[in-house]
TORZA-766930 format. One record per residue: residue in one letter; x, y, z of N, C-alpha, C in turn. Coordinates in steps of 0.1 Angstrom, whole numbers, plus 5000, padded with zeros to 4 digits. Layout:
<sites>
AXYZXYZXYZ...
</sites>
This chain:
<sites>
M797445601308798645731297800045641297T799945581288801445521281802645631279S803845581288805145691286805345691272P805845831268806645831254807845751252E807945651237808345551238810145661241K811145581245812345571244812945551233K813945711231814845661217816345641227P816845551216817645451215819045611217T820045551227820845671227821645661213Q822045781209822545841198824245851197R825145831192826945861192826745981191R827146071198827646241197829246251189K828446301179829646341170830046471167R831146501159831046691157830946681141P830546801137830046801127831046711111G832646721115833246641108833346471108G832546461120832246311118833146231133R834246331133835446251144834946261156L834946181165834646261182836046321185Q835246391194836746471204836746441216I837546431228837846411240836346511246R836646631240835246731244834046691240D833446621235832346531236832146431246V833246351249833046261259832846331275A833546441272833546501283832146571289R831446601278830146671279829246521279L829346421276828446301275828846271291A829746271301829946221312829946321321G830046471320829446531327830946591334V832046561328833446631332834446711326S835246761327836346841320836446751308A837146811301838346741293839046691295I839946751304841246751315840746641320T839746611325839746521333839646341326V838546341316839046261303840546211298S841246321295842546311289843146241301R842946281316843546241325843446011324Y841946021325841645901330841745781313I842245881299842645771291844345771296N845045811298846345831297847045731310N845845771318846445731337844945711344P844245601338842745541350843145581363G844245521367844145491383844845651391K844645751383844445871385843345961387V842245901382840945961386840145881395A839045941401838445901414837745801407K837445641412836145551405835445561401D834345661410833145661404833445801394T833845901391834545961378834845861366G835745771373836045711358835345631352E834245551361832845461359832245561348K831945651356831145761342831645801329I833545831327834045841316834145711306A834445591316834245441310833145441301S832145461309830345471308830245551293A830845701292830745761280831345711270I832645681275833945631260832745531258K832145401263831445271258830445331248E829245421255828445481246828945551233S829745641237830245721224830645641215G831845551216832645471208834045541206Y834445661211835545741210836445641211I836545551224838145531225838745411207P837345351205838045301192838045381177N837445491178837645611169838845661170M839345661185840545781187841845681180V841745591186842945451184843745411171A842145431162842145361145842845451138K842245581138843045681134844245711132G844945691127846045751122847245651124L846945551131847845441135848945391126S848145371111849045341101850245411099S849445521097850645651087851445701099N851245701111852045781117853345621129R852845531122853745401129855345421135T855845421142857045371150858145241144N858645221145859845071146859645031158V858645081170858545001180857444941181V857744811186856344651191856544701206A855244711211854944701225854744561228A855044531239854644371247854544381261I853144341264852644341279853144211282I854244231298853544071300853444081313P853543991320852443941334853943981345T854943951344856043991352857443991342I858344041347859844071345860743941353T860143901366860943841377860443661371N859543621362859643471360860243491346S861543391346862443301332861543301323I860443261324859643191310859443351302F859243461311858743551301860243641297A861043621303861943671300862843571286D862743491285862743411274862043451260L860743461267859843531253860543671250V860943731258861243891254862443901247S863243781252864443741244864443691230G863243651225863043581215862343681205L861543781215861343881207862044031202S862844021212863744131206864944091200D864743961195866043921187865243931174G864343891171863343871161863243991158L862744081163862244231162863544281152E864844261162866044401161866744331146D866244171140866744171127865944241119N864944291122864244351110863944511113G864744591122865044721123863944751131H863344661144862544731149862844701164R862444751177862644771187861744731196L861944701206860744671219860744721227L859444751232859044851245858544741254I858944751262858144641276857044681287A856144601290855144681299854944531309E854444541326854244491334852844521338S851944421336850644401340850744321356G851444231362851244211374850344141376Y849944041365848843931364847344011368S847244151363846244171359845544271353L844244211349844144231338843444371336E843244451343842744581346843844661342R844744591348846144701346846544701335E846444541323846444521311845844591303M844644641307843644731299843944861300E844544911308845545081312846445051302L847444931302848644921297848144981284I847444851276847144901267846745031260Q845545091269845945251264846845351267T848145311272848945351272849845351265M849945201256850945171245850445231236I849445211231848645231218848545381218A848745471226849245631222850445651222Q851345551219853045611217853045521200R851645491197851745481181853045351177P852845221184853745101185853345051168A854145001160854144941150852944801150G853144761164852444571168852244591181L851444521186851244481202851244341204V851844301212852044131219851644151230V850444121239849844071249850143881254T849743891265849643751272848643681274G848543561268847243471272845943541263Q845043501264843943511256842343541260V842743601273841643651286841943791283H840943911288841044021284840044101293T839944221300838544251299838144271287E836844311292836244371283836344471271H836544611281837044711275838744671264G839344581275840644591266840444501253A839444421253839444321244839044421229E838344541233837344621222838244691218L839444701225840944861220841544721215L841844601215842844531210842244501190R840744491191840044491182840044621172S840044701182839744861171840844901163I842144851171843344921167843544901154D843944991144844844901130846044851133I846644801136847844761140847844581140P848844531138848844391146848744371160V848244271162848044231178848544071177L849244041188849643901186849543861201E848643801203848943701222849443541223T849843591229851043461236850943341246F851543261244851443141255849943071253E849043051248847942991243847343021235T847142901231846442861210844742821219G844342811225842842691224841742831222A841742941218840742991214841143101202E840043121199839443221183840343361189P841643361184842243511185842143651182I842243741190841443871184842343891168D843643861171844143891156844843781149M846143731156846943601155847243561171C847843451172848443371183849743321185A850743261194851943191192851643171204G851842971202852042941219852042801220F851242761226850842631226849842621235S849442471233848042411244848442401258N848142461268848042461283847442351286F846142351283845342261280845942081279D846042091267847141951262848341931268A849242031271850241971278850141951295S849041971301848741961315848241791316F847141781307846441641301847541511302Q848741571291849541471286850541431300M850841561306851541521321851141421328V849341441332849041391341848441231335K848741191322847941091315849341021316G850941061318852040981317852040941333L851741031338851840991357850640861360I849940871354848840781359849540621349E850240651333850640511332851940471336A852440571349854040531355853340511367G851740461369851440391381850640521391Y851040591391850540701399848640681400R847840691408846640701410845840861422K846840881428846240961436847441091433I846941151426847541301421847441401426G847941471434847941611435848041731424F847541881427847741941414847642081424V849142161420849042291425849442391415S848842491416849342561401848842731408A848942801399849042941400846943001404P847043091409845543111408845143131396I843543101396843243121376842143241372A841843271383841243441386842343521368S841943561363842443621353843443581345N843943421347844543381340844243241331D844143251320843743181314844243021312R846043071311846842951313846842871328A846942911336846542821348845242741343T844542831339842942801338842642621333R843642661319843542561305844642441312R845642491322845842351326845642251342R844642341349843942281360842842181350E841942261339841342181330842142021326G843142031322843641951315844041831323Y844241831336844641791352843241671352F842441761354840841701360840441631346A840941631335840141611322841241431317A842241481327843041321326842841261337M842241281347842241191354840541161356K840041251348838641171348838341071335E839041071325839241021316839640851321A840840861332841440701334840140641347G839140761348837940721360839040691375L839740821377839940821388839640931396N839240961406838241071414839541121422V839041271422839941361426839041431439V840141431452839141491460839741611461P838741671463838641871465840041921471G840641881483841841911491843141871481W842941801467844541781467844341871457V843441941454843942051443844042221450R845342251445845642401453845942501443D845542651450846142741441847342791450A848642861440849742931454850343051441K850543151454851243261438852343211437F852843311424854543261417855443291428A855743201436856843231444857343071452F858543091451859442981461858442921471R858342991482857642961493856242931490E855442971482853942911482854242801476G855242761471855342641467855842521479A856442541486856942471497855242461505R854842631508854042591519853042501509A852542501498851042401494851842241494L853242221492853442091493853642051506G853842171519853642061534852142071534E851242181528849842121539848841971531L849241961516849341861507849841751513V851041721521851741571524850941611538E850441721550850241731563848641641558Q848041701551846341771554845841581541H846641541533846641441524847441371526P848141291530849341191528849241021517E847841051518847540921507847940961490L848241061490848741131475849841061471E850441061461851440941456852541041450A851341141440852241241433851341341431I852641481431851841621432852241691419F851741751409851641791397851741951402F853442011400853042161402853142231387A852042311384851942381372852842471369S853942451379855042561376855842551381D857442571374858542541380859142611390V858642731397858642831404858142771418L856842691420856342651424857042501430S857142401417857642291415859242281426I859942381425861342391431861042441443G860042531450860042541466859442371467G858742291461857942211468859242091469V859842091460861242011464861842061473M862542171475863142221489862042181500E861042171499860342161512860441991515C860741901505860741801508862041751515Q863341821508864141841514864741861530R863341961532863642011545862841901553R861641871551860841771561861441571558K862841581546863341441547862141341539I861741411532860741301524861441291509R861341171507862041111494860841161483F861841201472861341161456861841111451P861441011441859640941438859840831450E860440831458860040691464858940731476D858740851482857940871491856640951483V856741031473855741101467856541121452G856141111441856241161433856441311427I857041391424857341551418857741601404C856341651397856841701392856141821381G856741921373856442071370855942141357F856442211356855742291344856742361343D857242421326858142521326859542481316D860142411327862042361324862442441325F862242521339863642581343864642501344E865742621340867142541343867442481354L867142541367867042451376866342291380T865542301372864842191373865742071373A866642081362867541961355868741981368M868542071381869842021386869442021402T868141961404867741961416868041761423N868141731429868741611432867241501437P866741441430867041361419866341521408P866841491397866641651388864641621383L864241681378862941761384862741671370T860741591369860041561354859541731354T859041741343858641881338857941861323V857641961319856642041307857642141301R858542071291859542171287858442231274I858342431273857842491267858842571258P858442581247859442661234859442791242R859842871252859843011252860043081241Y861643091243861943181234861743151214E861043031217860543031202859343071199I858843061208857343131210857743281206G858643391210858643511212859243511196H860443431194861143471181859243431169K859043301171857743321161856743441162A856643511170855843581173856443751166A857743751171858143851161858043841144A858243711140857943661123856843711120M855943691126854243731126854443831121L854343891131854044041133854844131120M856444121119856944161108856744101092A855743971093855343991079854143991077R853044071087851544131089852344271080L853344341089853544481089854244511075N854944401068855344381055854044381045G852944371050851944301039851444201032D852144061040851443991040850343931050E849443921040847743911050847743751048T848843671044848943501046848943411058V849743531069850443491078849243441084E849443341096848843201100848643301111R846943261111846343361123846643281141S846943151140847143091154848243011148V849943001155850642901154851042831166D850842711168851142591178852342561180L853642591185854242561189854742421195G854042371205853742241212854342271225F854942151226855642111239856042011242E856841941255857541831252857441791270I857341671275857241631288858441551286V859541581299860641571298860841461312W860941321312860841241322862041251329R862541221342863141251347863241211362G864541181374864341161380863341111395S862341251393861541261406860641221405T860141111395858641071391859140961386R858340831389858540661383858440751363L859140631357858740661344857440551340P856740651329856140571320856740461313P855740351314856440241301856640321288Q857440291285858340331269857840231260
</sites>
């Protein structure tokens, strides 16, 4: 005896065609109040219940329908931006550029901090779109599946920053982290370094760190140089973490000739640890970083680093958003503002 054919799940709609919270609640087997609480603050709902609601939302299509309705007609003059942290000056400069560009056009900036968590970013996307912003700015091009669905569904301009390597959800402004890292390592190799260590932020949930690591490996491979697994390290964004990574590398791999820190928060920590251990750079080991913090020009000797146009990325993002809001559909979808390798005294210099 064969079992009856299973019918595909149908999206549940009210007679008027528009889904309501009560429809999702019925599907999830919870109250409408619980669904509302999950949408506005998922962290306040029990994990099992949240999973049921998330499944019901995905099955019914409620979130896309809800956020797409009326955003254009009820738009505010506020642009929302979600950044990983407010303690890193690269994002402070981005925010400054965004704010200046928006205020010149009568708009204001609302900021939220994700703490480098894609789950937290997804929650903030839900919270921000409930405020009816004119546009939304996010960091990077990797998001949770649900977060990406939300960004694709909302009827406002969305702009991803600090990476241009993938197809944007809507628009993006930044630079190629892969190319920047590749060119730094290629320059070190041209300067005579062969055994090069690499320290970056953890790559989980961070496409910028991932691309920088990929650039390092690609440059080493192109030059025919092997990478010992222990030469590559993760470190959280903190000076002490950079110091720790340098200490471990020089103790466990004294053969290293140079260390590339893919963040100047980490490189400055590495410099401090060199000074504490009386390690000379570049005589004993070359040290270089990424971001071109103000402090990098003030160390002794000054740090070789990758300069990225942080303020300009923010200002360009604001210009792209405002052009789209003013009805210009010819705005470029992806804008690469480039980078610059700044050679200073912490490394040998490549031939000119």
